[in-house]
matplotlib code that plots the C-alpha trace (Angstrom):
import matplotlib.pyplot as plt

x = [56.5, 56.8, 54.9, 57.4, 57.3, 53.7, 53.4, 56.3, 54.3, 51.4, 53.1, 54.6, 50.6, 49.3, 52.4, 51.5, 47.8, 48.6, 51.0, 47.6, 45.4, 47.8, 48.1, 44.4, 43.9, 46.3, 44.5, 41.1, 42.7, 44.0, 40.7, 38.7, 40.8, 40.3, 36.6, 36.3, 38.4, 35.7, 32.5, 31.8, 28.4, 29.2, 29.2, 32.3, 31.4, 30.2, 33.5, 35.7, 34.0, 34.7, 38.4, 38.3, 37.0, 39.7, 42.3, 41.3, 41.5, 44.9, 46.0, 44.4, 45.9, 49.5, 48.8, 48.2, 51.0, 53.0, 51.6, 52.0, 55.8, 56.4, 54.9, 57.0, 59.6, 58.7, 58.4, 61.4, 63.2, 60.9, 61.8, 65.5, 65.6, 63.6, 66.6, 68.9, 67.0, 66.5, 70.3, 70.9, 68.6, 69.9, 73.6, 72.0, 70.3, 73.6, 75.4, 72.7, 73.2, 76.7, 76.0, 73.6, 76.1, 78.8, 76.2, 75.4, 79.0, 79.0, 76.2, 77.8, 81.1, 78.9, 77.2, 80.3, 82.2, 78.6, 79.0, 82.6, 81.8, 78.9, 81.7, 84.0, 81.3, 80.8, 84.1, 84.4, 81.4, 82.7, 86.0, 84.2, 82.3, 85.8, 87.3, 84.5, 84.8, 88.2, 87.7, 85.1, 87.7, 90.5, 88.3, 87.0, 90.8, 92.2, 89.3, 90.4, 94.0, 93.1, 91.0, 93.8, 96.2, 93.7, 93.6, 97.3, 97.9, 96.0, 97.4, 101.4, 100.6, 103.0, 101.6, 101.8, 99.9, 100.9, 98.3, 99.0, 97.1]
y = [179.6, 177.6, 174.7, 172.1, 173.8, 173.7, 169.9, 169.1, 171.1, 169.3, 165.9, 166.9, 168.0, 164.8, 162.3, 164.5, 163.4, 159.8, 159.9, 161.2, 158.9, 155.7, 157.2, 157.8, 154.0, 152.8, 154.7, 153.4, 149.8, 150.3, 151.5, 148.9, 146.4, 147.9, 148.1, 144.8, 143.7, 145.7, 145.1, 141.9, 143.5, 146.6, 145.7, 146.1, 145.4, 148.7, 150.6, 147.5, 148.5, 151.9, 151.1, 149.1, 152.0, 154.3, 151.5, 151.2, 155.4, 155.2, 152.1, 154.7, 157.7, 155.4, 154.7, 158.1, 159.4, 157.0, 157.9, 161.4, 160.6, 158.9, 161.8, 164.4, 162.3, 162.8, 166.3, 166.7, 164.9, 167.3, 170.2, 169.4, 168.5, 171.9, 174.1, 172.0, 172.9, 176.7, 177.0, 175.9, 178.2, 181.1, 180.0, 179.4, 182.8, 184.7, 183.4, 184.4, 188.2, 187.4, 186.2, 189.1, 191.8, 190.4, 190.5, 193.8, 195.0, 192.9, 194.6, 198.2, 197.4, 196.0, 199.3, 201.4, 199.1, 199.5, 203.1, 203.4, 201.4, 204.0, 206.7, 204.5, 204.0, 207.7, 208.6, 205.5, 207.1, 210.5, 209.1, 207.4, 210.0, 212.1, 209.5, 209.3, 213.0, 213.0, 210.3, 212.3, 215.2, 212.8, 211.1, 214.6, 215.6, 212.6, 213.1, 216.6, 215.6, 213.1, 215.5, 217.6, 215.0, 214.1, 217.7, 218.8, 215.1, 216.9, 219.9, 218.9, 215.0, 213.4, 210.5, 211.8, 208.4, 205.0, 202.6, 199.1, 196.7]
z = [90.1, 86.9, 86.0, 87.1, 90.7, 91.1, 89.9, 92.8, 95.2, 94.3, 94.6, 98.1, 99.2, 97.7, 99.8, 103.0, 102.5, 102.0, 105.2, 107.0, 105.4, 106.3, 110.1, 110.4, 108.9, 111.7, 114.6, 113.3, 113.2, 116.8, 118.1, 116.8, 118.2, 121.5, 121.1, 119.9, 123.2, 125.0, 123.4, 121.9, 121.3, 119.0, 115.3, 113.4, 110.0, 109.2, 110.5, 108.8, 105.4, 106.0, 106.6, 103.2, 101.5, 103.0, 102.0, 98.3, 98.0, 99.5, 97.1, 94.5, 95.5, 95.6, 92.1, 91.0, 92.6, 90.7, 87.4, 88.4, 89.5, 85.6, 84.3, 85.9, 84.7, 81.2, 81.5, 82.7, 80.2, 77.8, 79.4, 79.5, 75.3, 74.9, 76.8, 74.7, 71.4, 72.4, 73.4, 70.1, 68.0, 70.2, 68.8, 65.3, 65.6, 66.7, 63.4, 61.3, 63.0, 62.3, 58.4, 58.1, 59.3, 56.7, 54.1, 54.8, 54.6, 51.3, 49.6, 50.8, 49.3, 45.9, 46.1, 45.9, 43.4, 41.3, 42.0, 40.9, 37.6, 36.8, 37.0, 34.8, 32.1, 32.2, 31.5, 29.0, 27.2, 27.0, 25.8, 23.1, 22.1, 21.8, 19.9, 17.5, 17.1, 16.2, 14.2, 12.1, 11.9, 10.9, 8.5, 6.8, 6.7, 5.0, 2.5, 2.0, 1.8, -1.3, -2.8, -2.9, -4.5, -6.9, -8.0, -7.5, -9.8, -12.4, -12.4, -12.1, -14.1, -11.3, -10.0, -6.2, -5.2, -6.4, -6.5, -5.1, -7.8]

ax = plt.figure().add_subplot(projection="3d")
ax.plot(x, y, z, "-o")
ax.set_aspect("equal")
plt.show()
């Protein structure tokens, strides 16, 4: 049983008690009027005082009941607002879970792309290393060829290379 049901149950019991008090008050007033008809010498003052006390108690209970009803109404409004907020939070959480799922997929794709990039970088490094080695071989061969041409020019006395001035 939730708090709202408990409060409603208490309100029903309070209303039943007030009805019982009202009935008892009416019964007592009837009995007093009968007694006053038959017995003029009986003092009704203490009974009337008791009735007045009962009536004040009933009035206070009625006032308390009104306050409780107002509080219940406010609680119902608050509970309704909380239920709406909870519904909105559930929707937001669902959206966040979807976003997280998308982010995980994107991260997985990024990891795959990074792995491919690393492989490509490794291949590029190997290619650059091979190109550097071949460039050194070519440079050495060109230098050897130039040395040979210089020596051949000295022996043959024919300019094999023409220098651009």
